[in-house]
N, C-alpha and C positions, 0 to 999 in steps of 0.2 A: 593475601591469597596464596594458596599452595599451588605452584605451577604444574605439579604433577597430578592434580585433581581436576577432572573436566569442569569447565566453567559453562554454565547455562544461563542464558538471558531470556526472560520470559515477558511478553508483552500482552496485556489483557486490561481492558477498561474497567473491569470489575476487580477492585483491589483485594476483596476478600478471596476470590478464586485464585488470583496469582499468588497471594500469600500462602494459601493452603497448598498449592502445587509446590512452591519453593520449600515450604516446611517439610513436605512429605519426601521430596528429592534430597533435601539436606540430610534427612535421617538415613538416606542410603548412601551417603558419602559424596554427594555432588555439591558444588558450590553454586549457589543461584543468586541472581539479581533480578529485580523486577522493574517494570515500567508501565505507566498507565496509558500512554499514547505513543504515536509514531515519533514525535519530536524527541521525547525523552528517551525512547528506545534507540534512535539513531545516535544520539549523544553517547549513550552508554556502549553502544556497539563499537564505536571508535576507541573509546577508552579501554574497554575490557577485551576485545578480540576473542569472544567466547568460541567454544567448539560447537555449541548447539544453540539454536534459537527456537523457542516455543511461541508460535504466533497465533493469536486470535484473529479471525477475519473481521469481526465486528468492531473495528476501532473508530473512535469519534473523529479523527482528523484525516484519515486516509483509508482507502479500501485495503484490507489486509492482503489481497492478491497482489496489488502494486508494491506493497512493502516486501513481499516475498521475492518479487522480481528484483527489487533493489538490493536485497541481501545477497542474492546469488550473483549479482553483477559486481558488488563492491566488497564483498567479504568472502572468506573461505569456510565460514561456518556451515554446518548442516542445518536443516530446517524441518521442524515437526509442526504441522498445522494442527491446532487444538481448538475447535470451534463448535458452535451450535448449528452450523449449516450442514445438513445431512443429505442434501440432494446430490445425486451421483454426478451430475455435471459440475458441481463445485469441486468435488474430489478429484475428477479427471483433470480439470484446469489446474488445480493446485499441484498435482504431481507433474503435469506436462510443463509448468513454468519452472519446475526445479525442486520442489519440496521432496524431502526424503521419505515423509510418512504423513498420514492424515488420520486424526482421530476426532470423533464426534462426542460432544458433551450431551448428557452426563456420562462420566467414564469411571472405570474402576481404577483407583490409584495404583493397584498392583500391575495392571496392564500398562498404565503409563510408564512405570519404571521399567518394564520389560521392553517397551518400544524404544525408550531412550537409550537403554543399553545396546539394543540391537542397532540403532542408527549410528551411535558412536562406534560400535565395533566394525561395522561395515565401512565407515569412513576411514577408520584407522588402518584396516586391512586392504583398502582399495589401491590399485596402482596410481589412481589419480591423486591420492593423498601425498604421495612422493613427487609425482610429476608437477603438482601444483606449486611446488617450491622451486620450479625451474623457469628459465626464460628460453624460449625457442627463437633463434635468429635465422632468417632466411631473406635472400635478396637484400632490400634496404630495410627490412622490418625487424622489429623485436616484439615478441608476443609473450606478455607476462601471464602465465597460467594461473597465478594466484588471485589476480583481480580482473582478469579478462580484458586487459588493456593492450592496445596495438599502438606502437610508437615508431617514429622514424625521424631522422634529422631534417628530413624535407617536409614532413607533415605534423600537425599538432597531434597530441595523444588522443586516441579514440577508445571509448569504452564499448565493447561489443555486447550485444544482447546475449542472453544465456544460450539461446539456440544457436546463434552465429559462432559463439565461442566454443560450444560443444562440437560443432562441425569442424572448426579449424583445429581443435585439439586432435581429432581423428586424423586430419590431413598431416599435421606436423610430426605425428608419430609414425606415419606410413608414407613418407615421401617417395616419389618416383615409382609408385605401385598403383596399378589400376584397382580402384575400389568400386565394387558394384554398388548400384543404387540401393539394393536390398540391404547391404551392410550399413550404409549410411542411414537408411530409413529405420532400420532396426535398432540403431543407436538411440533412437527417441521412441521406440515402440509404436511406431506409425504404420498403418495398413500399407500394403504394397502398391496401391493405386493412388496413394496420397502424393500430391505434387509439391508439398511444402519443402522438401529437400531442394528442389529446383529453385524455389524462391530464395532459400537461404544461400545457395551457390551464387545466384545472381547478385545478392546483396553483398556477399563477400568479395566478389570480383570488383564491385564498384569501389570497395574500400581498399583493395590490395593492388589493383592494376591500373595503369595510367589509361589504358583503353580496354574496357571490359570485354569488348567484342573480339579483341585480339587473343584473348585466352593465354596470356603469357605465363601465368602461374597456375591457374586451375583449368585444365584442358578437358573438353568433353571428348570421351572415346565412345563413339556411337555404337550402340549394341552392347556395350561392356560396362560403362560407368564414367568415373572421373579419375584424372591423374593429376597429382600435385607436383608440378615441375620445379623442384627446389632442392638445394643442398641445405639441410638443416643442421645447425650446431646448437649445443645446449650449454648453458651456464647455470650454476646454482644461484638461487636468489639470496642475497644478503639478508641477514636477520633484521637489519636496521632499515631495509628498504621497504616501502609501503606495498 
């Protein structure tokens, strides 16, 4: 494999469809591997560390949405959902759990190529692409932005959900600054009356603080928003580190 050429991992239970996708993308200079189920996909995901995963939702051994969640927690790859599910609620859910794009079958191969290029370009140009190669240290904690893990010498390693990790990424990049709820909510494109950010704050407090009610790290500033009380230091992630 040429490391300078983007690697794409495709999972679809229809081998003919995945082969056709791989063949077409290979013609445009991408390196593609295919899998027929989630078990095979997860094995190859660890081996290959692709830049992009193309995921069908109708897999035989797991719901594709659950697989997308696992990818966003355990890998740095972008995700393009390519499925026969055309309902708006499926598309909304797919994007909310972290997918970078959503396409419905049948599709025009030229549009697929354009979408793949767009997802890879956005990922390469995003500040998160560089930040994801760093570890944020604060209080007793180390937060690995590459795989959303939280660790401490006093606590076992914890894998944060995508929503929790996204919220903590905002906090560690903006320590000791009051962040309005609207900014935190807008990070996930949720309506201003949605209370899900408060639920995520509560869950983060339970994982970060010895007493969540004391608000020793994440402080509520009534009428303004939230304040992340920490001195954050950054270290580069070693290439050999998972």
